[in-house]
C-alpha positions in Angstrom: 22.3 -8.0 -40.0 25.0 -9.2 -37.6 25.8 -5.6 -36.7 22.2 -4.9 -35.5 21.9 -8.0 -33.4 24.3 -6.8 -30.6 22.5 -3.4 -30.5 19.1 -5.1 -30.3 20.4 -7.4 -27.6 21.7 -4.5 -25.6 18.3 -2.7 -25.8 16.5 -5.9 -24.8 18.8 -6.4 -21.8 18.4 -2.7 -20.7 14.6 -2.9 -21.0 14.5 -6.2 -19.0 16.7 -4.6 -16.3 14.5 -1.5 -16.1 11.4 -3.6 -15.6 13.1 -5.8 -13.0 14.3 -2.8 -11.1 11.0 -1.0 -11.2 9.2 -4.1 -9.9 11.6 -4.5 -7.0 11.3 -0.9 -6.0 7.5 -0.7 -5.8 6.3 -3.9 -4.1 3.0 -4.0 -2.5 2.7 -5.5 1.0 -0.5 -6.9 2.3 -1.5 -6.9 6.0 -4.7 -8.4 7.6 -5.8 -7.5 11.1 -8.0 -5.4 13.3 -7.8 -1.6 13.4 -6.4 -0.5 16.7 -6.4 3.2 16.1 -7.5 5.8 13.6 -6.3 9.4 13.7 -7.8 11.8 11.2 -5.9 15.0 10.3 -7.4 18.3 11.3 -8.2 19.2 7.7 -9.7 15.7 7.0 -7.5 15.1 3.9 -5.4 12.3 5.5 -5.4 9.8 8.3 -3.1 7.4 10.0 -4.6 4.0 10.8 -2.9 1.4 12.9 -3.6 -2.3 12.3 -2.4 -5.2 14.3 -1.0 -7.7 11.8 -2.6 -11.1 12.5 0.4 -13.0 11.2 3.2 -11.3 13.1 1.3 -9.6 15.9 3.1 -6.3 15.3 1.4 -2.9 14.8 1.5 -1.5 11.3 0.8 2.3 10.8 -0.6 3.2 7.4 -1.0 6.7 5.9 -4.4 6.9 4.2 -5.1 9.7 1.7 -7.8 8.3 -0.6 -11.2 10.0 -0.3 -13.3 6.8 -0.2 -11.5 5.4 2.8 -11.4 8.8 4.5 -15.2 9.1 4.1 -15.6 5.6 5.6 -13.6 6.8 8.6 -15.6 10.0 9.0 -19.0 8.3 8.8 -17.9 5.4 11.0 -18.3 2.6 8.4 -14.7 1.6 9.4 -14.0 1.9 13.1 -11.5 0.5 15.6 -11.9 -3.2 16.0 -12.9 -3.9 12.3 -11.0 -6.6 10.5 -9.2 -5.0 7.6 -7.2 -6.2 4.6 -4.8 -3.4 3.5 -2.2 -3.2 0.7 0.5 -0.6 1.0 3.9 0.5 -0.3 6.7 1.9 1.8 7.4 5.4 0.3 9.8 7.8 1.9 9.7 5.9 5.2 5.9 5.9 5.4 3.5 3.1 4.6 1.3 4.6 2.0 -2.1 2.7 1.8 -3.2 1.6 -1.7 -6.2 -0.4 -0.6 -8.0 -0.5 2.7 -11.1 -2.8 3.0 -13.0 -4.7 5.5 -12.3 -8.4 5.1 -16.1 -9.0 5.1 -16.7 -6.3 2.5 -17.6 -2.7 2.8 
């Protein structure tokens, strides 16, 4: 039994380290602010939306690829000036949108 304890301890430490690393690598960032610009791609399968972060005042560009949000851009349910709460992850140097909603609901 004493010989299996060090092996089990090693496995537990490795599993804990893997979860810690995974969580640090994929953190969601939330930004709230008005949409200042929406640019749809020519094929309509993606868009870049720029929000003005209400906390920092800086512009944040988000890549949007989910169909629900793209449809809201196309039929003008989300337009420039709307207050948005967005969650995103920075992947390969781009801010990939995970959630893009009006603060009042949409």
